[in-house]
N, C-alpha and C positions, 0 to 999 in steps of 0.2 A: 866778705862780710866785714863791716867796719866796727871799730871799738870806740865807744864814747866812755871816757873815764870820768866818773863822778867824784868830785873833790870834796863833797860835803863833810865827810868824816875827818878830813884833815882839819877843817875849821872846828869840828866838834872837839877834837883834842885840844886845840888852842883855847876854846871857850871854857874848858874844864878849869883852867886857871885864870884866864883873862877875860871872862865874860863881861866884867864891869869896866874893862879898859883894854879893848882889843887893839887899840892903837899904841899901846905901851911899847917902848923900844925893845923890851925883852920878850914881847909876845911871840910865841912859836908853837907849833910849826906854821909856816906861811903857805896859805893856799896857792898864792901866785907862784912861789918857788916849786911847789908840788906840780902845778900845771906845766911848768917848763920841763920838769923831769918826766912827766907823763908824755909830753911831746917827744922827748929824746928817746923814750922807750918804744915809740911807734904808735902812740895813741892817735886816733884820727879826729877826735873832737873832744871837747870838755863839757861836762854837765855840772850845773850848780843849781841848788834850790834855795832861794831866799824865802824863808817862811815868814808868815805874819808876825810870829813872836821872836824872829831873829835868833833862833836858838843855836845856829851854827854860822852859816854864811851871812855876812853883813853887806849892806849896799856898797860900801867902799870896796869890799872884796870883788864883787861882781864887776864894778866899773874898772878896777885895775886889771882883772883877768881879761876883760874884753879889750882893753887898750893895749896891754903888754904882750899878749900871747897870740901868735899868728896861727891859730887853729879855729875852726868853726865852734861857736859857743851855743850850747843848748841850755836855755833857762827854764827850769821847772817852776811852775807858778800856780797858785790858787786862782780860782775864777772869781776875782774881786776887783773892784775899781782901783784899790791901792796897788795891787800887783800889775794891773794893766798899765798904770801910769809909770811904774818902775820899768817895765819891759820896753815901753816906748822911749824911755830915757836911755836905757842900756843898748837897745837895738841889737839883740842877739841874732844869730843866723836862724835859730829855731827856738820856738817856745813850746813846751810840753805842759798842757793843762792837767793838773793833778788834784786829787781831793786833799783837804787838810783838816786834821782834827787836833786841836791843841793838846788833847790828852795822850795822843799816840807818841811812841818813841820814834818810830819811822813810819813811812806810808804803809798802811795796812791793807789796801785794796785799790781797785780801779775807780776812776771817776764814774759816777752814775750819770752818764750823758742823757739817758732816757728821761730821768727825773728833772734834769736841769737844762732841757733843750734850749729854751729861750736865752738864758744867760750864756750858755756855752756858744751858741751860734753867734751871738752878738760879740763876744770876746774874740772868737775866731775871725770874724769879719774885720774887727778893728786891728788885729795883729796883721792880718794879710794885707790890709790897706797900707800898712806901714812897711811892707816888704819883708815881713817876718813869716817864715814857713811854720805851720802849726801842726803839732802832734797831740793826740789825746791818749792819756794813759788809762787803759781800760782792761777790765777782766776779759778773758777769752770767751765771750758770750755773744751769740748771734745777734741779739737785739742791740747790744752796745756797739758792735761793729757797724751794723746798719745805721744806727743813730749818728755815729761818727761821720759816716759818708754824707748823711743828710745835713749835718752841720758844716759841711764843706771843708773839713780839715784835710790837709794833704797826706797826713801820716797817722798811724796808730802805733802806740807802744803797748804790746801785750804784757800784762802784769803776770810775771812768772813766780810770784810768791807762793801760791798754792802748790805749784809744781815743786818748788824748792823744799817746802815743808812736808810733802807727801812721803809716804813710806810704802814699801812692798808693792802690792798690786795697784795701789792708788797712783803710783808714779806713772804707770802706763795710761791710766785714765786721764791724768792731767796732760800728758804729752799729746794724747788724742784730741783733747779740747783745744790745745794750742795749735795743732796742725789744722784743725777745722777752721779756727778763727783766722789763721794766716791765709788759708785758701780763700775764705770769704773776702777778706780784706783785699787780696790781690784781684779777685774778680770784680770788686767795686772800684778798682783803680787807686787804692790806697797804698802808700809805701808802708811796709810792715817792719817795725822794730820790736825789741823785747828787752825786758829788764826787771830786776828785783830778785835778790837771793841767788843769783847765778854765781857759781864759784868754780874753782879749778877742777873739782870732781864731777859735779852734775852737768857741766857744760857738754859732756859727751852726748847726753840725751837732747840737749838744746839743738845740737847739730842735726837732729832728725826733723826739725821743723822747717818746712820749705818757705821760700820767698823772703827770708829775713835780710834786711839791708844793714841793720846796725844793732849791736847790743850795747846797752848802757849798764856799766858795772862799777860799783864803788866800794862797798864795804869789804868785799873779798880781796880786792886789790890793795886797799889801804891796810888791811890786816896782814897780808903777805909782805907788804912793804916794811912792816915792823921788823922783819927778819932780813930782807934783802934790798930794801930801798924801792922807791917808787919806779924808777926807770926799769929795773930788772923785773919787778912785779908786773908791769905793763907788758914788757917784752914776753914774759912767760904766758900771759893770757892771750896775747896775739898768736903765739905759737900753738896754743890749744885750740884756737879758732881756725887755724889754717886749713884743716881738712874739709871745711864746710863747702858744700856744693848746693847751689840754688836749685 
């Protein structure tokens, strides 16, 4: 199982002081430097999300990461004309279509593919025509998995936020939902990834989910990096993932 390291919260910390001047020579921390450290720690790919409001990652960050770091790049993006144009400019290896709500602090749920079938399918088609592999970030729901296959995405990323927030017996129920969605995705020929809220503790339950190709993890790794550095934090997460068996 591969590890995609999400660098968004590195940019979040920089923007806390330099939101009005991200190109200031004093601006830190640098998402590009963090990407190099993630690679040194064993990260298999890098994930970034350029939001419509540019609250953390900037266009320039995305372009530099793409140009300077020799790892596959996964661009999370809203289903909009603006983001499609940016993706076609950056040419990431992967694009993951996600919902966006300007009021949210972070992504709060999966993309409602069923409700946006026309727009999603058109965006998937445009990205695939440009040679970009497409993933849809969805809740572990039977209808959403089926709609993702209908839209001809190559991958789904199962939203693990409800699992991460669950307590007591609810955890088992959420794991069951994720297992069923992964099984369905595999049956439909989709690559299955997962992400959101996964940390160094709850990852032991994530390892129960079959057919996972990649986990995309950001906040927990960046939080751990505050104590040990990005390279070591990524190395520790890779070690926690090592027992996984498809």
